N, C-alpha and C positions, 0 to 999 in steps of 0.2 A: 696675651704677653703676661711674664712674671714684673712685678712692679715690684718697689723699692717697698723694705719696714715703713711702719705707723711712720714719719717723725715723731723726731723726741717732743715731749712736750711743758718743758721746762719755763716755753715761750707760747704767746695766745695762737692757735692754730684754726681758722675758718672752714668750715668742709664744703663752702656751696662753687659753683661753678661759675664763670663770669661772658658775658658776652658784648657783641659791638652792633649793637643793630637798632640803638638808639637816636641817632642822628637822622637818619633814612625818618622815622616814623614821626621824628619832629618837623622835618624838610616838607614833609609831602601830610601834612595830615588835612590841606587843604581839597577841595575834590575840583574846584574852579579852575580849568585851564588858564583863563584869565590871570585867576589869582596867583597860582603858579607863574606864570609868565612874569608878573609882577615882581615876585620872591627872587627869582632868577636876576633881572635888573636890581634889586636891592642889595644883593650880594657880590655885584659883580665889582672887582678891586679896578680903585682909579687910581691909588698912590700906596709909593710903598718908598718909606723912607731907613734911612741905615746910617745908625753912630755907632762911633768906634770906642770906646771909654779903657782907661788902662786903671784898672783899681788897685791899691795898698794893701799886699797882706799885714794881717795884725801881725805883734809885735814875734809871737812866743813860733807861732808858724812858717813866718818870712826866713829865720833863720835857715827851716828844714827847706822851705822852699826854692829858695835862693841857690841851693845846692845843684836838683837836676831841674825844676819846674819852676822856671824866672817868666816863662812865659805864658802860663795862666792865669797872668794878668791881663791881659788881654782881652777884651769880649765884647761881640758886634751885636748891636742892638736891633730889633727890626719895631717898625711899626706900618700894620697893614689897612689900610684905609676902603673902606665899603662903600658904596655910591648909598646905600641908607643915612650914610653919618656916625656910623660906627666905625671902633678900630678897633686892633687887636696889638698883644706886643708878643715878642718874644726873645731869645736871642742863641746866639753862638758864640761857646769858648772858642774862638780861632782855632787856636795848638792843642786840643784836646775834645775832640766831639767826635760824634758817630758818624758825621755828616755836615759839613761846612756847604752855609746857604751862599752862591756867588752869581753873578754878575746875570748870565744863562739863567738861573733860576728863577729870576727876581722878572726877565722880559716875560716868561714863559707865563707868569699870574697875569700879568696887566691885561685886564679888561678880559678877566675871568671869572668864573661864580669861585668863590672864596669854598663852598661848601661840597662842590666836584671836585676840588685839587687837596681838599687839607689830609686825605689818609696816603696821598702821596709824596713816599720817606726822600724817593728820589733828590727832593725839594729841599735835601737839608733841615738841621735844628733851628734855625731860627728863624724861619719862612712856616717849617709848618704848624711851630706852636702859636708864632703869631694869627694864621686863619682858625686853627681851633679858636681860640681867646677872642676871634671878631666875629663868626659866626655862631657862638654862644650868645655872645653878648645883643648881636642881633636878633636872637631866638628868646634873649630874657634867660638864659637858664645858665648854671655850671656846666663848666666843659663834660667834667662826667657826664651827663644826659646826653652827648654825644659818644661816651663810649659805649655807654653799657649801661645794663641794671647795677645800682650800688647797690654793696654789700657789707659796708665797716663804713662807720660812724665817725671813725679815728684810724690813725694809720701809722704805725712803728718809724722812727725817726733815728738816724745814727748818725753820731760826730762822725766825722774823717779825718785825720792828717796821714802824710808821708812819714817815713822812719825818723826819729829823731834820738838824740840823748837821753836816758833815764830821767832826768828832771823834766826836761820840759813835755815829755811824754804824760810823766803824773802831773805836772800844770796843766796841760790841757785836757787834760779826765777829769780833773778836779772841777774845772770849770766848765766842762758839759755836763757835770753832774749838778751846779749850782744853776745849771740853766733849764734841769730839767730832764738831759738828757740822761739814759739809761744802757746806753751802748758806744761804744768807742770803737773803728777800723782801722787798723791802721798796717804798717808791710812788715814782713817778718825778714829781715835782712845777715848776714854773714861780717856785716861790718858793724853792726851794733850789737853789742850783750843783749840779747832774749830774755835771760832769765833777770839782768837788774833793772830791765824795763818794769819789766810784769811785779819784781818787788818795791817797785818804788811807787808802783800805781794802786798794788794792795797796801799802801800807808794812806791814802788819801779820799778814798773809795771803797763804800761797803761791796761784800760778796755780790749783791744782787746787780750792780754795775757792772755789765759784759762786756768783755773785749774780745773783737773779731779778725783773726791776723793773717792779713792776705800775703804768702811766701812768692806768689808767680812765679813758682815750679822750684823757686831755689834750693830746697831739700833734696832736689836729684831724684831721688827712689826711696821707694818702701822700705829697704835695710836700714840707711840715714837718717832716713825721717821719722820712722815711730819712735824710736827710743829718745827723740828729742820730742816728739808731739805728745808724748806721757808724761815724760818732765813738768812737760807745762803744762798739762791737765790735771793738775795736783791740784791747781790754782783756780776755786772754782768758776772765779772771773772769766777764764778762756771758754768761750762759746762757741766762735764759727773758728774754723781753719778754712781758707779760700785758697785752692791751686798749692797744695803743699808740693806738689811732683808734676811734671808735663801731663797735662788732661790726656794725651794721647797713651798714658800708660793707664787703661782700663784695670788690667788686673793690679797695678799695685796701687791706683786709689780705691780698690773694692778692699785692698788688703787692711790699707791704715781705716777706712770704713769702718773693718772689722775691728780693729785692733783700738781705737780710741773712743771714747763715751764724748768726745767732741761730735758737735757735725761738721761734714766736708761740703762746700760748696764749689762747686764749677761752672766756668762761665756759659752759657748755655749753647750750643751750637758742634762743641768740640770736648766729646768724641760725640757724634750722632746723640741727640737726645735719648734715642728710642734705647739704645745699647747702655746709656749711662744709667738711665732708669731699671732696665731688663737683668744688666748687669753688675749692680747697686756699689756704682763708682762713686757714686755720690751720694749725700742728704739730702740735696737742695738743689738750685741754681741761684747764677747772677743773672739778671736781665734787665735787657736795655735798648737801647737806639729810638728807632723812627719807632708811630703809632702803630699802624700797621703789623709790622715785624714782631713788636711790641705784646700786643695783644695775641699772636698767634702763639707766641711764644708762653704765655700766659695761660690760655687753653689745652697746651701738653701737660702744664707742669700740674691742673687742678685735675685733669684726666691721669695722670699719673700718682695726684694726691702727693705731690710734693712740694712744701714749702719755697719761697725765691723772694731773692731782695731786689727792690727796684734801684739799677745805678742809671742815674741823670742828673750828670755833673754840670754844674753852673754856678750861676747868681740865687739869691732871690728869688730870679722870673723862673729857672728852672727848677729850683722845689716845690716852687707852687704847681707846676703846671702836674711834676711827678704826685703830688697830694690826689691828685684827680684819677691817675692810674690805682692808686692805694685806695681808692673808692670803689671800684670795681673790679680787682683783680681779686679772686678770692683765698688765692694761694700766698699773695704778698703779704707775708705775717715775720719775714723776718725784716728788722731795720732796714729801710730806705739808706741809701749813701748818694748823697748828694753835692757836699761838698762845700755847700756856700756857707757855709762857719768858720770858712780860711780869710777870708775879707773884711777889711774893715767896715762896708757900707756892702748890704747887701742887693741895695738898688731898690729896694721896696721900701714904701711908706710909711708902713709897720710891718714891722716882724714876722717869720713865723713862730709862732709859741708854742716850745715844747712841753707836755706835764707828763711827769709817769711815762717818759718814753713813747708818749700820743703826741702827734698834733691834731687838728681837728678837722676832716675836711671841709672845705669851703661849701657856701650856700649861695653867696653873692654870685651875680650874671658872670661866665668869660673864667678869667683867671683865680677869680673872689681875690684878687691884692691888686694896688697902685701902686704903678710906678714912679718911683721919685723922679722926677724931674729937674728937680736941681742938683741933684746927685748926678745927674746925668750931662751936666753942663759942666759940673765940676772936673768930671772927673774926663771928658772930653779929649779928645789925641786923635792925630792923624794915623791913618790907619797902616800899619807895618807893612811895607811889600816883601817881607819873610820875617819868618819866625825867629825874634830876637835871640840872642844865645851871648851872651858878654861873659868874658874870658874867667875860669875859676878855678884855682887851685885845692885840691884838698890833700888831708893825713888821715889814713889808717894805721894805725900804732896797736899792737899788742904788749901785754905785760911781761914778755922777755923780751922786749925792748925792739922787736922788729917795726920798722916804719913803711908804709905805701905811700907812693903818691900820686896821684890821679888828677886828671885834668880836663876840663868839659872838652868835649867836638861836639861835631854837627848833630850826632844821636841825642833822640829826645832818651831818658834814663840811661845815659852814657855811663854810669854803673852799673847796671845791669847787661848793658847790648853790647857792649866792646869786648867780649871776652874774658870781662874781669872777674868771672866768678870761677874762672880754672885759676888766676893767678893768686885770687883771696883766701886765703885759708877757712876751712868749714867752718861752722858757726862754733866758736869756741867763748866763754867767758875771759870778758875783762877788756875784749877789744871796745876801739873807740874811737869814732871819726871829726874831725873838725875840720874848716875851711880857714885855707891861710888868707889873710886876706892881703891885697896887691900892695904894696908899701914903696913899689915905683923901681924897687932895688932889684939890680941884674942877676942878685943869686934869686929873687922870686921870677925874674923873665926867664932864665935858665932853666929853671927845676918844670916850669909851666910846658915851655918849649919841647923838653925832653919826655912830660909824661902825656902832653896830646900826642905823640907818637908812640908810647906803649908803656903803661904804667910802669914803676920800677919800685926796690925797694932801697930803701940807702940805710 
């Protein structure tokens, strides 16, 4: 198989491969059958506790997140207790995760050996995370010892926010840089001025601070994408383009890779990673999901000598879990995206410290971070029966006076998924988007009801 060109080297790359055999070695190091039976009993799950919390966003991201993702506030925290007396924590971001742990998953775990279950991705994010934490604590080792051989002492982290006005994006990059981050991931969208965003960021952070832009295929095709990408790449801060056009367009993505100096990242799995690598359709991957699938994907990336970033989204609990995969995955050398910076509280007693863009790999047993139980009590709520979807009305405006009104629908990322990219003019300068507060007037209600049926110009 012909593999991709050597990854660009302006970020650190490590060339060792990773393995996932540590757990078996640790769990079976005793040769006595009686001792093995005793370990089985000690790792038996005898209690699982679940608590839902509603976390407030920080001020700047709140303005953007309330547009399309107000439901990201809801987190279900898991406590898994073992007969040994050890317990592990995990979490599910209820309305955005690779897998939601439900009642049946909990029932399936009760009375079972936690080590025998922890690699089962079908259990969902919260349970799997808590199982790994509990088993690692019982063995008095950090989670990464269960995942494989440690490759890195530190791992890179990125600050994340959804698309937002230029002033807010600059404020977030400034705050990220102040806290030790050297990378910021955001969304590239036709309802914001990309050029104004990048210019605003350039005023507040040095050239060494990198910006990664996820287009979610809104650039549509290579012919329209390349001129915009080449213009943006003139700014040395622009570092990675994620999914600029549909990932299934292998030839179009290959053309973009050839045309730009900027790395191009595709979500692992589409197209087939062998095709993506052999056809040079990307410079690296976005990898996430459950532990088993993640490690398999990471193994392919190492074989193909392609970098990737870990994308495991949640609060500080998930971010801490992600650090352990960063420890053992040789090619997880692009900054990980965990999104925990969105919240006023990350649910940890001690937050993850980032220095020069990197966080230290935990060495304490389990996650290596303690849950702030007082915060759990403070933010505790009743678990919603369905995804919250408060009514929201927005105006997109252009310098020529056009105004487009859109309203929230029952779809996630409704501005992307309601066919709006055929309605909203392609990426242009001077475009702005704002939320129109509900003032209780008939005019607001009429506009909202009309926009819910179909976005309209006025």
